[in-house]
C-alpha positions as CSV (number, residue, x, y, z in Angstrom):
1,X,-1.3,-1.0,21.5
2,X,0.7,2.9,21.2
3,X,1.5,4.2,17.6
4,X,3.9,6.8,17.4
5,X,10.3,4.5,10.6
6,X,14.9,3.7,8.8
7,X,17.0,0.7,7.6
8,X,16.3,-2.1,5.2
9,X,17.4,-5.0,7.4
10,X,16.5,-9.2,7.0
11,X,14.2,-10.5,8.9
12,X,12.9,-13.6,10.3
13,X,9.7,-15.2,8.8
14,X,7.1,-15.2,11.0
15,X,4.7,-18.4,9.9
16,X,1.6,-17.1,9.9
17,X,-1.2,-18.1,7.6
18,X,-3.2,-15.4,6.4
19,X,-7.0,-15.0,4.4
20,X,-6.3,-13.2,1.2
21,X,-9.0,-10.4,0.7
22,X,-10.4,-10.9,-2.8
23,X,-11.5,-7.2,-3.5
24,X,-8.9,-5.5,-5.8
25,X,-9.0,-2.1,-4.5
26,X,-7.8,0.8,-7.0
27,X,-9.3,3.7,-9.0
28,X,-11.1,3.9,-12.1
29,X,-11.9,7.6,-13.9
30,X,-13.3,8.5,-17.4
31,X,-13.4,11.6,-19.5
32,X,-14.6,12.5,-22.5
33,X,-12.7,14.6,-25.5
34,X,-13.4,15.5,-29.0
35,X,-11.2,14.4,-31.5
36,X,-9.9,16.3,-34.5
37,X,-13.4,15.2,-36.8
38,X,-15.2,16.2,-32.9
39,X,-16.0,13.2,-32.7
40,X,-15.9,11.5,-28.5
41,X,-13.1,9.6,-27.8
42,X,-13.3,8.2,-23.8
43,X,-9.8,8.0,-21.7
44,X,-10.3,5.7,-19.5
45,X,-7.8,6.6,-16.7
46,X,-7.0,3.7,-13.8
47,X,-4.5,3.4,-10.7
48,X,-3.9,0.4,-8.2
49,X,-1.6,1.9,-5.5
50,X,1.3,-0.5,-5.3
51,X,0.1,-1.9,-1.8
52,X,-2.9,-3.5,-3.7
53,X,-0.4,-5.6,-5.4
54,X,1.2,-9.0,-4.6
55,X,4.8,-8.5,-5.8
56,X,6.9,-11.4,-6.2
57,X,10.7,-11.0,-6.3
58,X,12.8,-11.9,-9.7
59,X,15.9,-10.7,-11.9
60,X,17.1,-7.9,-9.5
61,X,13.2,-6.5,-9.3
62,X,9.4,-6.8,-7.7
63,X,6.9,-7.5,-10.1
64,X,3.0,-7.7,-10.1
65,X,0.9,-8.5,-13.0
66,X,-2.7,-7.4,-13.5
67,X,-4.9,-8.5,-16.2
68,X,-7.4,-6.1,-17.1
69,X,-10.3,-6.9,-19.2
70,X,-12.6,-4.1,-21.5
71,X,-16.1,-4.9,-22.8
72,X,-17.9,-2.4,-24.4
73,X,-21.6,-2.6,-25.7
74,X,-24.7,-0.2,-27.0
75,X,-28.3,-1.4,-26.9
76,X,-27.5,-4.4,-25.3
77,X,-25.2,-5.5,-28.4
78,X,-21.2,-6.4,-28.0
79,X,-19.2,-4.3,-30.1
80,X,-16.0,-5.5,-28.4
81,X,-14.0,-6.9,-25.6
82,X,-10.4,-6.5,-24.8
83,X,-7.7,-8.2,-22.7
84,X,-4.8,-6.2,-21.4
85,X,-1.6,-7.5,-19.2
86,X,-0.1,-5.1,-17.3
87,X,3.1,-5.9,-15.9
88,X,4.2,-4.0,-12.7
89,X,7.8,-3.3,-11.9
90,X,9.6,-1.6,-8.6
91,X,12.9,-1.8,-7.4
92,X,12.6,-0.7,-4.2
93,X,10.6,-3.4,-1.8
94,X,9.4,-0.9,0.5
95,X,7.4,0.7,-2.3
96,X,4.8,-2.3,-2.1
97,X,4.1,-1.0,1.1
98,X,3.1,2.4,-0.7
99,X,-0.7,3.6,-0.7
100,X,1.0,6.9,-2.4
101,X,3.1,5.3,-5.3
102,X,0.9,3.7,-7.7
103,X,0.7,2.4,-10.9
104,X,-0.9,4.2,-13.9
105,X,-2.3,3.1,-17.3
106,X,-4.8,4.8,-19.9
107,X,-7.2,3.3,-22.3
108,X,-8.4,5.1,-25.4
109,X,-11.7,4.5,-26.5
110,X,-13.3,5.9,-29.6
111,X,-17.2,6.8,-29.4
112,X,-19.1,5.9,-32.7
113,X,-22.5,5.3,-31.0
114,X,-24.6,7.8,-29.0
115,X,-24.0,5.9,-25.9
116,X,-21.8,3.3,-24.9
117,X,-21.6,0.8,-21.9
118,X,-18.1,-0.2,-20.8
119,X,-17.4,-3.0,-18.2
120,X,-13.8,-3.1,-17.3
121,X,-12.3,-5.7,-14.9
122,X,-8.7,-6.2,-13.7
123,X,-7.5,-9.4,-11.7
124,X,-4.1,-9.4,-9.8
125,X,-2.8,-12.3,-11.0
126,X,-0.5,-13.6,-8.0
127,X,-3.5,-12.4,-5.4
128,X,-6.1,-13.1,-7.4
129,X,-7.8,-10.4,-5.9
130,X,-10.7,-8.6,-8.5
131,X,-12.0,-5.7,-9.4
132,X,-15.0,-4.6,-12.0
133,X,-17.2,-1.5,-12.6
134,X,-19.7,-0.4,-15.4
135,X,-19.5,2.8,-17.2
136,X,-22.5,4.2,-18.9
137,X,-21.6,7.5,-21.2
138,X,-23.0,9.1,-23.4
139,X,-21.2,11.3,-26.3
140,X,-20.4,14.7,-26.5
141,X,-22.6,16.8,-28.9
142,X,-20.8,17.8,-31.6
143,X,-21.2,21.5,-31.0
144,X,-19.5,21.1,-27.2
145,X,-17.7,23.8,-26.4
146,X,-15.6,22.0,-23.0
147,X,-14.6,18.7,-22.6
148,X,-14.8,16.7,-19.5
149,X,-12.7,18.2,-16.4
150,X,-10.2,16.3,-16.1
151,X,-8.4,16.4,-12.5
152,X,-4.3,16.3,-11.9
153,X,-2.0,15.8,-9.0
154,X,1.0,17.7,-11.2
155,X,2.5,18.5,-14.6
156,X,6.0,17.7,-15.0
157,X,8.7,17.7,-17.8
158,X,8.3,14.4,-19.9
159,X,11.2,12.4,-18.7
160,X,10.7,9.7,-21.2
161,X,8.8,7.5,-18.1
162,X,5.9,4.9,-18.7
163,X,3.7,7.6,-18.3
164,X,4.0,8.3,-21.9
165,X,0.2,8.1,-22.6
166,X,-0.3,11.0,-20.3
167,X,1.8,13.1,-22.5
168,X,0.2,16.4,-23.9
169,X,2.9,18.1,-25.9
170,X,6.0,18.1,-24.1
171,X,4.6,17.6,-20.6
172,X,3.1,14.9,-18.6
173,X,-0.3,15.3,-17.0
174,X,-0.2,12.9,-13.8
175,X,-4.2,12.3,-13.1
176,X,-5.4,12.1,-9.7
177,X,-7.8,9.1,-11.0
178,X,-8.6,8.6,-7.0
179,X,-10.1,12.4,-7.2
180,X,-8.2,12.6,-4.1
181,X,-5.2,15.2,-3.9
182,X,-2.9,15.0,-0.7
183,X,-1.7,18.8,0.9
184,X,1.4,16.9,2.0
185,X,2.5,16.0,-1.4
186,X,1.0,19.0,-3.5
187,X,0.5,22.3,-3.7
188,X,-1.9,22.4,-6.0
189,X,-4.8,20.4,-7.6
190,X,-4.3,20.6,-11.5
191,X,-7.2,20.6,-13.8
192,X,-7.2,20.2,-17.5
193,X,-10.0,21.0,-20.2
194,X,-10.5,21.5,-23.7
195,X,-11.8,24.9,-25.2
196,X,-13.4,23.7,-28.7
197,X,-14.5,26.3,-31.6
198,X,-15.4,26.7,-34.8
199,X,-14.0,28.6,-37.6
200,X,-17.0,31.1,-37.1
201,X,-16.3,31.5,-33.1
202,X,-12.8,32.0,-33.1
203,X,-11.7,35.6,-31.9
204,X,-14.9,35.8,-29.4
205,X,-14.8,37.2,-26.5
206,X,-15.1,34.2,-23.6
207,X,-14.9,34.6,-20.2
208,X,-14.7,31.1,-18.3
209,X,-15.4,30.9,-14.4
210,X,-13.3,28.4,-12.1
211,X,-15.6,28.1,-9.0
212,X,-14.9,25.6,-6.0
213,X,-17.4,25.9,-3.1
214,X,-17.7,23.0,-0.2
215,X,-21.4,22.5,1.8
216,X,-22.5,25.0,-0.9
217,X,-20.4,27.8,-0.2
218,X,-17.9,29.0,-2.5
219,X,-14.5,28.8,-1.2
220,X,-12.7,29.9,-4.2
221,X,-14.0,31.8,-7.7
222,X,-11.5,32.6,-10.9
223,X,-12.0,34.2,-14.1
224,X,-10.1,34.0,-17.3
225,X,-9.9,35.9,-20.3
226,X,-10.2,33.9,-23.2
227,X,-10.6,37.0,-25.8
228,X,-7.3,35.8,-27.3
229,X,-8.9,32.2,-28.5
230,X,-7.7,31.2,-32.1
231,X,-7.4,27.9,-32.3
232,X,-10.1,24.8,-33.0
233,X,-9.3,23.0,-30.0
234,X,-7.6,24.6,-26.9
235,X,-6.2,22.6,-23.8
236,X,-6.6,24.7,-20.7
237,X,-4.6,23.9,-17.2
238,X,-5.7,25.4,-14.3
239,X,-4.5,25.5,-10.6
240,X,-6.3,25.4,-7.2
241,X,-3.9,26.4,-4.3
242,X,-4.2,23.8,-1.9
243,X,-3.3,25.8,1.0
244,X,-5.7,27.1,2.5
245,X,-8.4,24.5,1.7
246,X,-9.3,22.2,4.4
247,X,-9.4,18.5,3.9
248,X,-12.7,17.5,2.8
249,X,-14.7,17.3,-0.3
250,X,-15.6,20.0,-3.1
251,X,-17.5,20.3,-5.6
252,X,-15.6,22.7,-8.6
253,X,-17.7,23.9,-11.9
254,X,-16.4,25.3,-15.0
255,X,-18.5,27.9,-16.3
256,X,-17.9,29.0,-20.4
257,X,-19.5,32.2,-20.5
258,X,-20.2,34.6,-24.2
259,X,-23.3,37.0,-23.2
260,X,-24.8,34.4,-20.8
261,X,-23.3,31.1,-19.5
262,X,-23.0,28.8,-22.9
263,X,-21.8,25.7,-21.2
264,X,-20.9,24.1,-18.0
265,X,-18.5,21.2,-16.8
266,X,-18.8,20.1,-13.0
267,X,-15.9,18.0,-11.0
268,X,-15.1,16.6,-7.6
269,X,-12.1,17.2,-5.6
270,X,-11.0,16.1,-1.8
271,X,-8.5,16.9,-0.6
272,X,-6.5,14.9,2.1
273,X,-4.1,15.9,4.8
274,X,-2.4,13.1,6.6
275,X,-1.0,12.9,10.3
276,X,2.6,10.5,10.2
277,X,1.9,7.7,12.1
278,X,5.2,6.4,13.7
279,X,4.9,3.1,14.8
280,X,5.8,1.0,18.0
281,X,4.4,-1.8,20.6
282,X,6.4,-0.4,23.3
283,X,6.2,2.7,25.4
284,X,9.7,2.1,26.5
285,X,11.9,2.1,23.8
286,X,14.6,0.3,24.9
287,X,12.5,-2.9,25.8
288,X,11.5,-2.5,21.7
289,X,14.9,-2.5,21.2
290,X,15.4,-5.5,22.8
291,X,12.1,-7.3,20.7
292,X,13.6,-5.8,17.3
293,X,17.0,-8.3,18.4
294,X,14.3,-10.9,18.2
295,X,13.6,-10.9,14.9
296,X,16.8,-9.2,13.1
297,X,19.2,-11.2,11.4
298,X,21.7,-8.2,10.9
299,X,23.1,-6.2,13.9
300,X,21.3,-3.0,15.4
301,X,22.9,0.3,15.8
302,X,25.4,0.4,17.7
303,X,25.1,3.4,19.0
304,X,21.3,2.8,20.2
305,X,22.0,4.8,23.5
306,X,23.3,8.0,21.6
307,X,20.9,7.8,19.2
308,X,18.2,11.0,19.4
309,X,14.8,9.6,20.8
310,X,13.2,11.0,17.4
311,X,15.6,8.8,15.6
312,X,14.5,5.7,17.5
313,X,11.1,6.8,16.5
314,X,11.7,6.3,13.1
315,X,14.2,3.3,13.3
316,X,11.1,1.5,15.1
317,X,8.7,2.2,12.9
318,X,10.4,1.1,10.2
319,X,10.8,-2.1,11.9
320,X,7.2,-2.9,11.9
321,X,6.6,-1.4,8.1
322,X,9.3,-4.0,7.0
323,X,7.8,-6.7,9.4
324,X,4.1,-5.9,7.8
325,X,5.6,-6.2,4.3
326,X,8.2,-9.5,4.9
327,X,4.8,-11.1,6.3
328,X,2.7,-9.5,3.9
329,X,0.0,-7.8,6.8
330,X,-0.8,-4.4,7.3
331,X,1.5,-2.7,10.0
332,X,-1.3,-2.6,12.5
333,X,-1.8,-6.3,12.1
334,X,1.6,-7.3,12.7
335,X,1.9,-5.3,15.6
336,X,-1.5,-6.8,17.3
337,X,-0.2,-9.9,16.5
338,X,3.3,-9.9,18.2
339,X,1.3,-7.8,21.2
340,X,-0.9,-11.2,21.7
341,X,2.4,-13.1,21.8
342,X,4.1,-10.9,24.1
343,X,0.7,-10.8,26.0
344,X,0.7,-15.0,26.2
345,X,4.4,-15.1,27.3
346,X,3.9,-12.6,30.0
347,X,1.2,-15.3,31.3
348,X,2.8,-18.2,31.3
349,X,6.3,-17.8,30.4
350,X,7.2,-15.2,33.7
351,X,9.2,-16.1,36.2
352,X,12.3,-13.6,37.8
353,X,11.7,-11.2,34.4
354,X,8.7,-10.6,31.7
355,X,7.7,-13.5,30.3
356,X,8.5,-12.3,26.7
357,X,12.0,-11.7,27.9
358,X,12.9,-15.5,28.6
359,X,14.0,-18.0,26.2
360,X,10.3,-19.8,25.9
361,X,9.5,-16.1,25.1
362,X,11.7,-15.1,22.9
363,X,10.8,-18.3,20.9
364,X,7.2,-18.0,21.4
365,X,7.0,-14.4,20.1
366,X,9.0,-15.1,17.3
367,X,7.3,-18.9,15.7
368,X,3.4,-18.4,18.0
369,X,2.1,-21.7,19.3
370,X,3.8,-25.1,18.8
371,X,2.5,-27.3,17.1
372,X,3.1,-30.1,19.7
373,X,4.5,-29.8,23.0
374,X,6.2,-32.8,25.0
375,X,7.0,-32.8,28.2
376,X,9.2,-34.7,30.3
377,X,11.8,-35.0,33.2
378,X,15.7,-35.5,33.2
379,X,16.9,-38.7,34.4
380,X,18.8,-39.6,37.3
381,X,22.2,-40.0,35.1
382,X,21.7,-36.3,34.6
383,X,24.8,-34.5,36.5
384,X,21.6,-32.5,37.8
385,X,18.9,-32.9,40.2
386,X,15.7,-33.9,38.4
387,X,14.3,-31.0,36.3
388,X,11.5,-30.5,33.7
389,X,12.1,-29.9,30.5
390,X,9.9,-29.3,27.5
391,X,10.1,-29.7,23.7
392,X,8.3,-27.7,21.1
393,X,8.0,-28.9,17.4
394,X,6.7,-26.9,14.8
395,X,5.3,-28.1,11.5
396,X,6.0,-24.7,9.4
397,X,9.1,-23.5,7.7
398,X,12.2,-25.4,8.3
399,X,9.8,-27.4,10.8
400,X,12.3,-26.4,14.4
401,X,12.6,-27.9,17.5
402,X,13.4,-26.3,20.8
403,X,14.4,-28.0,23.6
404,X,13.8,-26.1,26.9
405,X,14.7,-26.9,30.3
406,X,13.8,-25.6,34.1
407,X,17.3,-25.6,35.4
408,X,16.8,-23.1,38.6
409,X,13.3,-24.7,39.1
410,X,12.3,-21.8,39.4
411,X,10.2,-21.8,35.9
412,X,12.9,-19.9,34.4
413,X,13.5,-22.7,31.0
414,X,16.1,-22.7,29.8
415,X,17.0,-23.5,25.6
416,X,19.5,-26.3,25.5
417,X,18.8,-27.7,22.3
418,X,17.5,-25.9,19.2
419,X,17.9,-27.5,15.4
420,X,16.2,-26.2,12.2
421,X,16.7,-22.0,13.6
422,X,19.9,-20.6,12.6
423,X,18.7,-17.8,15.1
424,X,19.8,-20.1,18.4
425,X,22.0,-21.4,19.7
426,X,23.4,-25.0,21.0
427,X,24.3,-25.5,24.4
428,X,26.8,-28.0,23.5
429,X,26.3,-29.7,26.9
430,X,22.9,-30.1,26.6
431,X,22.5,-34.1,27.3
432,X,23.8,-33.9,30.3
433,X,20.9,-31.7,31.9
434,X,19.2,-34.1,30.7
435,X,21.4,-37.6,31.2
436,X,22.7,-40.0,29.2
437,X,19.6,-42.5,28.9
438,X,17.8,-39.5,27.0
439,X,15.8,-40.9,23.7
440,X,17.0,-38.3,21.3
441,X,14.3,-39.8,18.8
442,X,11.9,-37.5,21.1
443,X,13.9,-34.7,19.0
444,X,12.8,-35.8,15.6
445,X,10.2,-33.7,13.5
């Protein structure tokens, strides 16, 4: 299989049965902050890539539903339980295949105990995939000078979006719950922390050091003078440029100094850099174009021959992405499946041309193995010499029936009758090839 993206078209549904993976892939992270009474508040953030969810169409959009459960206990005593129903809507069906686009939510949990155990569960209602994780947390000391470190993808002006839970003032902080930030999509990683002071500490000459290391080697170190701090709680956001960072895992640390280090906090950062993958099955793009015609109800572009090579590659890649989305498979999975059908067709249906290009091959590539095959011969009552025929029946979808006959007696079976498939056409003289005494009951399904 070769892998080398642009249109939204109508595709024929492949009759494919899939086994669902029961694990819901998502990300969960927690951060502790102090409120104005110096009590700890936990922000429990979760991020679910759209590709992990099963969406269904409705009211002009696509929706998924996730049931979230929160169980909080301390010293083996259950303190509270909470259920949350997240209804997730998208308008572009292509987004359902995206790992970059995701649903975010935040749950604020006050800590009135020295330590808590939080059990978080999530279930995608449509696919029944589940996620579960247990987190043990200790409250921040009341005299803490720093909160936990929160990693963010970006900070934007508040546009009234659903991410209102991530607003601080007039800005929205988009969390990197996965701790992975892509160089392809962002120029900086942004860390957020809060600095806490008491009345007697205001005006201290503090120094904050941001250190980033990889494999125990420092790759970045910045210093920030905090001598002008004059508030009991100050939010600090610091940028980490990604341009010069190689893809990999980094350990970050913030140190707060007076004369000596008085507090430190660590965080993890994973920098990713994706290579764009363009998908295709054939080396020859004209063959790919011919294959696409098997599945697309709407016409392919008439200017295919004059299109640039790059445009063709993106067009083909988007065809496979739409095929994967339609059939609820991965792109590689749908390409592998079609490749298997092409190989089978080439092995068993080849004649004067490759098997996948014959009528039998076209139907097999689209529909897969028939549920039932009946073989026979035309009668002497037909207008032609006796010829072999095959009737293919399928038990899925519209339960289509196809009748092929070896007109030229060279194993190039031609499709002359079809029922239950609007993408194929009947030969109006199909019965003349078989003879007037042909039992049409054989075509019932």
